[in-house]
Biopython code that builds the backbone (N, CA, C, O; Angstrom):
import numpy as np
from Bio.PDB.StructureBuilder import StructureBuilder

atoms = [
    (1, "MET", "N", (96.589, 104.295, 94.458)),
    (1, "MET", "CA", (95.884, 104.040, 95.696)),
    (1, "MET", "C", (96.222, 105.134, 96.712)),
    (1, "MET", "O", (97.247, 105.809, 96.617)),
    (2, "LYS", "N", (95.346, 105.278, 97.659)),
    (2, "LYS", "CA", (95.510, 106.324, 98.664)),
    (2, "LYS", "C", (95.166, 105.744, 100.034)),
    (2, "LYS", "O", (94.178, 105.023, 100.173)),
    (3, "LEU", "N", (95.968, 106.051, 101.033)),
    (3, "LEU", "CA", (95.691, 105.624, 102.404)),
    (3, "LEU", "C", (94.883, 106.699, 103.110)),
    (3, "LEU", "O", (95.293, 107.858, 103.161)),
    (4, "VAL", "N", (93.741, 106.317, 103.651)),
    (4, "VAL", "CA", (92.895, 107.233, 104.410)),
    (4, "VAL", "C", (92.754, 106.653, 105.819)),
    (4, "VAL", "O", (92.036, 105.672, 106.011)),
    (5, "PRO", "N", (93.432, 107.251, 106.807)),
    (5, "PRO", "CA", (93.375, 106.707, 108.174)),
    (5, "PRO", "C", (92.031, 106.968, 108.841)),
    (5, "PRO", "O", (91.343, 107.943, 108.539)),
    (6, "LEU", "N", (91.677, 106.069, 109.757)),
    (6, "LEU", "CA", (90.430, 106.191, 110.497)),
    (6, "LEU", "C", (90.686, 106.736, 111.902)),
    (6, "LEU", "O", (91.804, 106.635, 112.408)),
    (7, "THR", "N", (89.689, 107.296, 112.521)),
    (7, "THR", "CA", (89.696, 107.848, 113.892)),
    (7, "THR", "C", (90.990, 108.604, 114.195)),
    (7, "THR", "O", (91.289, 109.605, 113.543)),
    (8, "ASP", "N", (91.766, 108.127, 115.189)),
    (8, "ASP", "CA", (92.947, 108.882, 115.646)),
    (8, "ASP", "C", (94.244, 108.374, 115.025)),
    (8, "ASP", "O", (95.316, 108.546, 115.607)),
    (9, "ARG", "N", (94.161, 107.749, 113.851)),
    (9, "ARG", "CA", (95.356, 107.219, 113.193)),
    (9, "ARG", "C", (96.003, 108.285, 112.311)),
    (9, "ARG", "O", (95.341, 109.192, 111.808)),
    (10, "VAL", "N", (97.346, 108.141, 112.136)),
    (10, "VAL", "CA", (98.123, 109.054, 111.308)),
    (10, "VAL", "C", (99.024, 108.213, 110.414)),
    (10, "VAL", "O", (99.645, 107.262, 110.891)),
    (11, "VAL", "N", (99.110, 108.545, 109.124)),
    (11, "VAL", "CA", (99.998, 107.853, 108.191)),
    (11, "VAL", "C", (101.292, 108.659, 108.096)),
    (11, "VAL", "O", (101.273, 109.858, 107.819)),
    (12, "LEU", "N", (102.428, 107.973, 108.334)),
    (12, "LEU", "CA", (103.733, 108.623, 108.312)),
    (12, "LEU", "C", (104.611, 108.021, 107.226)),
    (12, "LEU", "O", (104.503, 106.834, 106.921)),
    (13, "LYS", "N", (105.473, 108.835, 106.646)),
    (13, "LYS", "CA", (106.502, 108.345, 105.733)),
    (13, "LYS", "C", (107.835, 108.640, 106.400)),
    (13, "LYS", "O", (108.184, 109.793, 106.653)),
    (14, "GLN", "N", (108.567, 107.577, 106.675)),
    (14, "GLN", "CA", (109.814, 107.698, 107.413)),
    (14, "GLN", "C", (110.852, 108.455, 106.591)),
    (14, "GLN", "O", (110.972, 108.253, 105.382)),
    (15, "LEU", "N", (111.603, 109.331, 107.262)),
    (15, "LEU", "CA", (112.665, 110.076, 106.601)),
    (15, "LEU", "C", (113.866, 109.164, 106.412)),
    (15, "LEU", "O", (114.024, 108.184, 107.141)),
    (16, "GLU", "N", (114.709, 109.475, 105.446)),
    (16, "GLU", "CA", (115.869, 108.647, 105.136)),
    (16, "GLU", "C", (116.883, 108.655, 106.270)),
    (16, "GLU", "O", (117.069, 109.670, 106.941)),
    (17, "ALA", "N", (117.537, 107.514, 106.480)),
    (17, "ALA", "CA", (118.575, 107.386, 107.512)),
    (17, "ALA", "C", (119.856, 108.051, 107.027)),
    (17, "ALA", "O", (120.123, 108.112, 105.827)),
    (18, "GLU", "N", (120.630, 108.539, 107.961)),
    (18, "GLU", "CA", (121.923, 109.135, 107.634)),
    (18, "GLU", "C", (122.849, 108.047, 107.087)),
    (18, "GLU", "O", (122.933, 106.958, 107.653)),
    (19, "GLU", "N", (123.544, 108.343, 105.987)),
    (19, "GLU", "CA", (124.440, 107.358, 105.397)),
    (19, "GLU", "C", (125.870, 107.525, 105.870)),
    (19, "GLU", "O", (126.671, 106.599, 105.746)),
    (20, "THR", "N", (126.209, 108.685, 106.410)),
    (20, "THR", "CA", (127.563, 108.898, 106.923)),
    (20, "THR", "C", (127.484, 109.473, 108.336)),
    (20, "THR", "O", (126.528, 110.163, 108.690)),
    (21, "THR", "N", (128.500, 109.176, 109.127)),
    (21, "THR", "CA", (128.557, 109.723, 110.480)),
    (21, "THR", "C", (129.132, 111.128, 110.418)),
    (21, "THR", "O", (129.578, 111.572, 109.360)),
    (22, "LYS", "N", (129.126, 111.830, 111.541)),
    (22, "LYS", "CA", (129.681, 113.187, 111.578)),
    (22, "LYS", "C", (131.167, 113.196, 111.236)),
    (22, "LYS", "O", (131.679, 114.181, 110.704)),
    (23, "SER", "N", (131.863, 112.091, 111.543)),
    (23, "SER", "CA", (133.299, 112.016, 111.257)),
    (23, "SER", "C", (133.580, 111.564, 109.826)),
    (23, "SER", "O", (134.743, 111.468, 109.433)),
    (24, "GLY", "N", (132.523, 111.280, 109.029)),
    (24, "GLY", "CA", (132.699, 110.957, 107.629)),
    (24, "GLY", "C", (132.711, 109.477, 107.307)),
    (24, "GLY", "O", (132.965, 109.108, 106.161)),
    (25, "ILE", "N", (132.446, 108.617, 108.276)),
    (25, "ILE", "CA", (132.421, 107.177, 108.026)),
    (25, "ILE", "C", (131.098, 106.815, 107.341)),
    (25, "ILE", "O", (130.022, 107.193, 107.804)),
    (26, "ILE", "N", (131.198, 106.081, 106.240)),
    (26, "ILE", "CA", (130.006, 105.677, 105.494)),
    (26, "ILE", "C", (129.463, 104.397, 106.115)),
    (26, "ILE", "O", (130.199, 103.429, 106.305)),
    (27, "LEU", "N", (128.161, 104.398, 106.433)),
    (27, "LEU", "CA", (127.522, 103.249, 107.063)),
    (27, "LEU", "C", (126.843, 102.368, 106.022)),
    (27, "LEU", "O", (126.210, 102.869, 105.093)),
    (28, "ALA", "N", (126.977, 101.056, 106.183)),
    (28, "ALA", "CA", (126.237, 100.116, 105.330)),
    (28, "ALA", "C", (124.766, 100.197, 105.704)),
    (28, "ALA", "O", (124.436, 100.547, 106.837)),
    (29, "SER", "N", (123.885, 99.881, 104.776)),
    (29, "SER", "CA", (122.457, 100.005, 105.054)),
    (29, "SER", "C", (122.024, 99.119, 106.212)),
    (29, "SER", "O", (121.088, 99.474, 106.928)),
    (30, "ALA", "N", (122.672, 97.981, 106.419)),
    (30, "ALA", "CA", (122.327, 97.096, 107.534)),
    (30, "ALA", "C", (122.712, 97.703, 108.881)),
    (30, "ALA", "O", (122.100, 97.379, 109.898)),
    (31, "ALA", "N", (123.707, 98.569, 108.901)),
    (31, "ALA", "CA", (124.175, 99.178, 110.146)),
    (31, "ALA", "C", (123.419, 100.454, 110.497)),
    (31, "ALA", "O", (123.549, 100.976, 111.604)),
    (32, "GLN", "N", (122.634, 100.948, 109.555)),
    (32, "GLN", "CA", (121.904, 102.189, 109.802)),
    (32, "GLN", "C", (120.678, 101.920, 110.662)),
    (32, "GLN", "O", (119.901, 101.005, 110.390)),
    (33, "GLU", "N", (120.515, 102.730, 111.702)),
    (33, "GLU", "CA", (119.321, 102.620, 112.529)),
    (33, "GLU", "C", (118.223, 103.454, 111.884)),
    (33, "GLU", "O", (118.463, 104.582, 111.454)),
    (34, "LYS", "N", (117.017, 102.895, 111.817)),
    (34, "LYS", "CA", (115.915, 103.647, 111.228)),
    (34, "LYS", "C", (115.622, 104.866, 112.088)),
    (34, "LYS", "O", (115.512, 104.749, 113.308)),
    (35, "PRO", "N", (115.495, 106.025, 111.475)),
    (35, "PRO", "CA", (115.190, 107.215, 112.265)),
    (35, "PRO", "C", (113.765, 107.167, 112.793)),
    (35, "PRO", "O", (112.901, 106.512, 112.211)),
    (36, "GLN", "N", (113.526, 107.856, 113.886)),
    (36, "GLN", "CA", (112.189, 107.943, 114.452)),
    (36, "GLN", "C", (111.514, 109.229, 114.003)),
    (36, "GLN", "O", (110.518, 109.655, 114.588)),
    (37, "GLU", "N", (112.052, 109.832, 112.981)),
    (37, "GLU", "CA", (111.509, 111.079, 112.453)),
    (37, "GLU", "C", (110.796, 110.766, 111.140)),
    (37, "GLU", "O", (111.306, 110.003, 110.319)),
    (38, "ALA", "N", (109.617, 111.356, 110.944)),
    (38, "ALA", "CA", (108.832, 111.063, 109.749)),
    (38, "ALA", "C", (108.011, 112.274, 109.346)),
    (38, "ALA", "O", (107.843, 113.219, 110.117)),
    (39, "GLU", "N", (107.505, 112.227, 108.125)),
    (39, "GLU", "CA", (106.621, 113.275, 107.617)),
    (39, "GLU", "C", (105.189, 112.752, 107.654)),
    (39, "GLU", "O", (104.932, 111.596, 107.318)),
    (40, "VAL", "N", (104.262, 113.610, 108.064)),
    (40, "VAL", "CA", (102.855, 113.239, 108.120)),
    (40, "VAL", "C", (102.279, 113.278, 106.707)),
    (40, "VAL", "O", (102.324, 114.310, 106.038)),
    (41, "ILE", "N", (101.734, 112.139, 106.257)),
    (41, "ILE", "CA", (101.170, 112.012, 104.913)),
    (41, "ILE", "C", (99.648, 112.177, 104.935)),
    (41, "ILE", "O", (99.075, 112.798, 104.039)),
    (42, "ALA", "N", (98.993, 111.617, 105.965)),
    (42, "ALA", "CA", (97.533, 111.706, 106.081)),
    (42, "ALA", "C", (97.146, 111.646, 107.546)),
    (42, "ALA", "O", (97.833, 111.017, 108.350)),
    (43, "VAL", "N", (96.037, 112.306, 107.899)),
    (43, "VAL", "CA", (95.569, 112.376, 109.285)),
    (43, "VAL", "C", (94.104, 111.973, 109.328)),
    (43, "VAL", "O", (93.302, 112.427, 108.512)),
    (44, "GLY", "N", (93.757, 111.115, 110.289)),
    (44, "GLY", "CA", (92.370, 110.708, 110.479)),
    (44, "GLY", "C", (91.525, 111.860, 111.001)),
    (44, "GLY", "O", (92.062, 112.905, 111.369)),
    (45, "PRO", "N", (90.220, 111.682, 111.037)),
    (45, "PRO", "CA", (89.316, 112.758, 111.437)),
    (45, "PRO", "C", (89.207, 112.981, 112.945)),
    (45, "PRO", "O", (88.610, 113.966, 113.380)),
    (46, "GLY", "N", (89.779, 112.077, 113.748)),
    (46, "GLY", "CA", (89.597, 112.196, 115.198)),
    (46, "GLY", "C", (88.270, 111.585, 115.580)),
    (46, "GLY", "O", (87.835, 110.611, 114.967)),
    (47, "GLY", "N", (87.625, 112.142, 116.579)),
    (47, "GLY", "CA", (86.328, 111.623, 117.000)),
    (47, "GLY", "C", (86.392, 111.049, 118.397)),
    (47, "GLY", "O", (87.285, 111.389, 119.173)),
    (48, "VAL", "N", (85.458, 110.186, 118.723)),
    (48, "VAL", "CA", (85.395, 109.587, 120.053)),
    (48, "VAL", "C", (86.076, 108.221, 120.012)),
    (48, "VAL", "O", (85.665, 107.335, 119.262)),
    (49, "VAL", "N", (87.124, 108.059, 120.826)),
    (49, "VAL", "CA", (87.854, 106.799, 120.935)),
    (49, "VAL", "C", (87.871, 106.395, 122.402)),
    (49, "VAL", "O", (88.337, 107.156, 123.249)),
    (50, "ASP", "N", (87.370, 105.209, 122.706)),
    (50, "ASP", "CA", (87.300, 104.709, 124.092)),
    (50, "ASP", "C", (86.594, 105.694, 125.020)),
    (50, "ASP", "O", (86.993, 105.849, 126.175)),
    (51, "GLY", "N", (85.557, 106.355, 124.531)),
    (51, "GLY", "CA", (84.780, 107.270, 125.352)),
    (51, "GLY", "C", (85.386, 108.651, 125.521)),
    (51, "GLY", "O", (84.832, 109.473, 126.250)),
    (52, "LYS", "N", (86.517, 108.933, 124.862)),
    (52, "LYS", "CA", (87.164, 110.248, 124.970)),
    (52, "LYS", "C", (87.141, 110.938, 123.617)),
    (52, "LYS", "O", (87.339, 110.302, 122.582)),
    (53, "GLU", "N", (86.901, 112.229, 123.631)),
    (53, "GLU", "CA", (86.927, 113.029, 122.404)),
    (53, "GLU", "C", (88.381, 113.260, 122.000)),
    (53, "GLU", "O", (89.162, 113.793, 122.788)),
    (54, "ILE", "N", (88.749, 112.867, 120.789)),
    (54, "ILE", "CA", (90.111, 113.035, 120.290)),
    (54, "ILE", "C", (90.115, 114.149, 119.245)),
    (54, "ILE", "O", (89.407, 114.070, 118.240)),
    (55, "VAL", "N", (90.913, 115.180, 119.487)),
    (55, "VAL", "CA", (91.107, 116.272, 118.538)),
    (55, "VAL", "C", (92.490, 116.087, 117.928)),
    (55, "VAL", "O", (93.481, 116.006, 118.654)),
    (56, "MET", "N", (92.567, 116.020, 116.614)),
    (56, "MET", "CA", (93.850, 115.785, 115.946)),
    (56, "MET", "C", (94.711, 117.049, 116.022)),
    (56, "MET", "O", (94.260, 118.148, 115.697)),
    (57, "GLN", "N", (95.953, 116.866, 116.455)),
    (57, "GLN", "CA", (96.859, 117.995, 116.657)),
    (57, "GLN", "C", (97.972, 118.068, 115.621)),
    (57, "GLN", "O", (98.739, 119.031, 115.610)),
    (58, "VAL", "N", (98.075, 117.073, 114.757)),
    (58, "VAL", "CA", (99.086, 117.107, 113.705)),
    (58, "VAL", "C", (98.408, 117.369, 112.373)),
    (58, "VAL", "O", (97.218, 117.106, 112.204)),
    (59, "LYS", "N", (99.195, 117.899, 111.414)),
    (59, "LYS", "CA", (98.666, 118.248, 110.103)),
    (59, "LYS", "C", (99.548, 117.620, 109.028)),
    (59, "LYS", "O", (100.724, 117.343, 109.266)),
    (60, "VAL", "N", (98.991, 117.401, 107.872)),
    (60, "VAL", "CA", (99.733, 116.858, 106.738)),
    (60, "VAL", "C", (100.910, 117.783, 106.423)),
    (60, "VAL", "O", (100.762, 119.004, 106.389)),
    (61, "GLY", "N", (102.075, 117.183, 106.195)),
    (61, "GLY", "CA", (103.273, 117.949, 105.847)),
    (61, "GLY", "C", (104.199, 118.224, 107.021)),
    (61, "GLY", "O", (105.363, 118.568, 106.813)),
    (62, "GLN", "N", (103.712, 118.082, 108.247)),
    (62, "GLN", "CA", (104.571, 118.321, 109.416)),
    (62, "GLN", "C", (105.562, 117.176, 109.582)),
    (62, "GLN", "O", (105.290, 116.035, 109.208)),
    (63, "LYS", "N", (106.728, 117.513, 110.157)),
    (63, "LYS", "CA", (107.704, 116.490, 110.523)),
    (63, "LYS", "C", (107.513, 116.196, 112.001)),
    (63, "LYS", "O", (107.387, 117.114, 112.812)),
    (64, "VAL", "N", (107.490, 114.902, 112.354)),
    (64, "VAL", "CA", (107.225, 114.496, 113.726)),
    (64, "VAL", "C", (108.237, 113.441, 114.174)),
    (64, "VAL", "O", (108.910, 112.812, 113.358)),
    (65, "ILE", "N", (108.322, 113.269, 115.485)),
    (65, "ILE", "CA", (109.101, 112.190, 116.090)),
    (65, "ILE", "C", (108.098, 111.268, 116.761)),
    (65, "ILE", "O", (107.217, 111.725, 117.489)),
    (66, "TYR", "N", (108.233, 109.960, 116.514)),
    (66, "TYR", "CA", (107.277, 109.000, 117.052)),
    (66, "TYR", "C", (107.996, 107.940, 117.884)),
    (66, "TYR", "O", (109.217, 107.807, 117.807)),
    (67, "SER", "N", (107.244, 107.195, 118.670)),
    (67, "SER", "CA", (107.787, 106.138, 119.518)),
    (67, "SER", "C", (108.476, 105.077, 118.667)),
    (67, "SER", "O", (108.036, 104.763, 117.561)),
    (68, "LYS", "N", (109.557, 104.538, 119.201)),
    (68, "LYS", "CA", (110.400, 103.603, 118.453)),
    (68, "LYS", "C", (109.658, 102.371, 117.946)),
    (68, "LYS", "O", (109.848, 101.978, 116.795)),
    (69, "TYR", "N", (108.826, 101.759, 118.763)),
    (69, "TYR", "CA", (108.164, 100.511, 118.378)),
    (69, "TYR", "C", (106.684, 100.710, 118.047)),
    (69, "TYR", "O", (105.902, 99.760, 118.108)),
    (70, "ALA", "N", (106.305, 101.907, 117.706)),
    (70, "ALA", "CA", (104.895, 102.233, 117.459)),
    (70, "ALA", "C", (104.469, 101.865, 116.051)),
    (70, "ALA", "O", (105.277, 101.828, 115.123)),
    (71, "GLY", "N", (103.187, 101.597, 115.917)),
    (71, "GLY", "CA", (102.556, 101.520, 114.613)),
    (71, "GLY", "C", (102.695, 100.231, 113.842)),
    (71, "GLY", "O", (103.276, 99.248, 114.303)),
    (72, "THR", "N", (102.142, 100.277, 112.656)),
    (72, "THR", "CA", (102.130, 99.153, 111.732)),
    (72, "THR", "C", (102.759, 99.603, 110.420)),
    (72, "THR", "O", (102.381, 100.634, 109.863)),
    (73, "GLU", "N", (103.719, 98.826, 109.931)),
    (73, "GLU", "CA", (104.350, 99.168, 108.658)),
    (73, "GLU", "C", (103.512, 98.628, 107.510)),
    (73, "GLU", "O", (103.031, 97.496, 107.555)),
    (74, "VAL", "N", (103.340, 99.461, 106.470)),
    (74, "VAL", "CA", (102.523, 99.106, 105.312)),
    (74, "VAL", "C", (103.298, 99.480, 104.057)),
    (74, "VAL", "O", (103.918, 100.543, 104.003)),
    (75, "LYS", "N", (103.268, 98.613, 103.045)),
    (75, "LYS", "CA", (103.903, 98.922, 101.767)),
    (75, "LYS", "C", (102.800, 99.073, 100.727)),
    (75, "LYS", "O", (101.979, 98.174, 100.544)),
    (76, "LEU", "N", (102.787, 100.223, 100.042)),
    (76, "LEU", "CA", (101.745, 100.524, 99.063)),
    (76, "LEU", "C", (102.383, 101.195, 97.850)),
    (76, "LEU", "O", (103.060, 102.214, 97.990)),
    (77, "ASP", "N", (102.173, 100.639, 96.679)),
    (77, "ASP", "CA", (102.744, 101.179, 95.429)),
    (77, "ASP", "C", (104.263, 101.358, 95.527)),
    (77, "ASP", "O", (104.799, 102.345, 95.023)),
    (78, "GLY", "N", (104.957, 100.420, 96.166)),
    (78, "GLY", "CA", (106.413, 100.476, 96.270)),
    (78, "GLY", "C", (106.942, 101.420, 97.343)),
    (78, "GLY", "O", (108.157, 101.508, 97.523)),
    (79, "GLU", "N", (106.082, 102.120, 98.054)),
    (79, "GLU", "CA", (106.479, 103.043, 99.125)),
    (79, "GLU", "C", (106.150, 102.426, 100.469)),
    (79, "GLU", "O", (105.140, 101.737, 100.612)),
    (80, "GLU", "N", (107.011, 102.674, 101.466)),
    (80, "GLU", "CA", (106.757, 102.176, 102.811)),
    (80, "GLU", "C", (106.185, 103.288, 103.685)),
    (80, "GLU", "O", (106.692, 104.409, 103.706)),
    (81, "TYR", "N", (105.122, 102.950, 104.402)),
    (81, "TYR", "CA", (104.465, 103.890, 105.306)),
    (81, "TYR", "C", (104.325, 103.242, 106.674)),
    (81, "TYR", "O", (104.431, 102.023, 106.812)),
    (82, "LYS", "N", (104.088, 104.065, 107.675)),
    (82, "LYS", "CA", (103.823, 103.575, 109.018)),
    (82, "LYS", "C", (102.529, 104.225, 109.483)),
    (82, "LYS", "O", (102.364, 105.440, 109.379)),
    (83, "ILE", "N", (101.612, 103.410, 109.995)),
    (83, "ILE", "CA", (100.345, 103.924, 110.517)),
    (83, "ILE", "C", (100.413, 103.845, 112.031)),
    (83, "ILE", "O", (100.575, 102.763, 112.596)),
    (84, "VAL", "N", (100.287, 105.002, 112.695)),
    (84, "VAL", "CA", (100.391, 105.077, 114.158)),
    (84, "VAL", "C", (99.170, 105.806, 114.715)),
    (84, "VAL", "O", (98.467, 106.512, 113.993)),
    (85, "ARG", "N", (98.935, 105.621, 116.006)),
    (85, "ARG", "CA", (97.920, 106.419, 116.700)),
    (85, "ARG", "C", (98.546, 107.771, 117.028)),
    (85, "ARG", "O", (99.764, 107.876, 117.177)),
    (86, "GLN", "N", (97.726, 108.790, 117.139)),
    (86, "GLN", "CA", (98.247, 110.115, 117.487)),
    (86, "GLN", "C", (99.010, 110.073, 118.800)),
    (86, "GLN", "O", (99.987, 110.804, 118.961)),
    (87, "ASP", "N", (98.584, 109.223, 119.758)),
    (87, "ASP", "CA", (99.269, 109.100, 121.052)),
    (87, "ASP", "C", (100.721, 108.652, 120.906)),
    (87, "ASP", "O", (101.538, 108.932, 121.783)),
    (88, "ASP", "N", (101.061, 107.955, 119.804)),
    (88, "ASP", "CA", (102.417, 107.469, 119.587)),
    (88, "ASP", "C", (103.351, 108.548, 119.038)),
    (88, "ASP", "O", (104.561, 108.336, 118.953)),
    (89, "ILE", "N", (102.804, 109.689, 118.672)),
    (89, "ILE", "CA", (103.626, 110.800, 118.197)),
    (89, "ILE", "C", (104.073, 111.598, 119.406)),
    (89, "ILE", "O", (103.253, 112.086, 120.184)),
    (90, "LEU", "N", (105.401, 111.727, 119.557)),
    (90, "LEU", "CA", (105.969, 112.361, 120.735)),
    (90, "LEU", "C", (106.150, 113.867, 120.600)),
    (90, "LEU", "O", (105.994, 114.604, 121.574)),
    (91, "ALA", "N", (106.484, 114.334, 119.372)),
    (91, "ALA", "CA", (106.766, 115.759, 119.195)),
    (91, "ALA", "C", (106.633, 116.141, 117.730)),
    (91, "ALA", "O", (106.723, 115.297, 116.837)),
    (92, "ILE", "N", (106.417, 117.432, 117.502)),
    (92, "ILE", "CA", (106.411, 118.016, 116.165)),
    (92, "ILE", "C", (107.731, 118.760, 116.009)),
    (92, "ILE", "O", (108.110, 119.553, 116.870)),
    (93, "VAL", "N", (108.433, 118.500, 114.901)),
    (93, "VAL", "CA", (109.721, 119.148, 114.637)),
    (93, "VAL", "C", (109.449, 120.436, 113.873)),
    (93, "VAL", "O", (108.847, 120.407, 112.799)),
    (94, "GLU", "N", (109.890, 121.573, 114.424)),
    (94, "GLU", "CA", (109.691, 122.867, 113.739)),
    (94, "GLU", "C", (110.999, 123.425, 113.263)),
    (94, "GLU", "O", (111.030, 124.502, 112.667)),
]
sb = StructureBuilder()
sb.init_structure("model")
sb.init_model(0)
sb.init_chain("A")
sb.init_seg("    ")
for serial, (resi, resn, name, xyz) in enumerate(atoms, 1):
    if name == "N":
        sb.init_residue(resn, " ", resi, " ")
    sb.init_atom(name, np.array(xyz, "f"), 0.0, 1.0, " ", f" {name:<3s}", serial, name[0])
structure = sb.get_structure()
């Protein structure tokens, strides 16, 4: 199966959380905070949303930082994805 986002939506795959701290302490999975950094898997076509022309500024393969409580989590073929609006993406990591 393949996720194809509509309008200004972007499909993200969350990057793995750090398992150890800088001082070398190993964190249990329950204590790990989910990172807000993800890789762009698919990008919608943009278009007119709420009367405004939306031009997509992110591309597949880029690493981005998104809002903490943004989007909808989806599980497909055993993989977890997050679908967010482009407005919920705060920055592109270069």
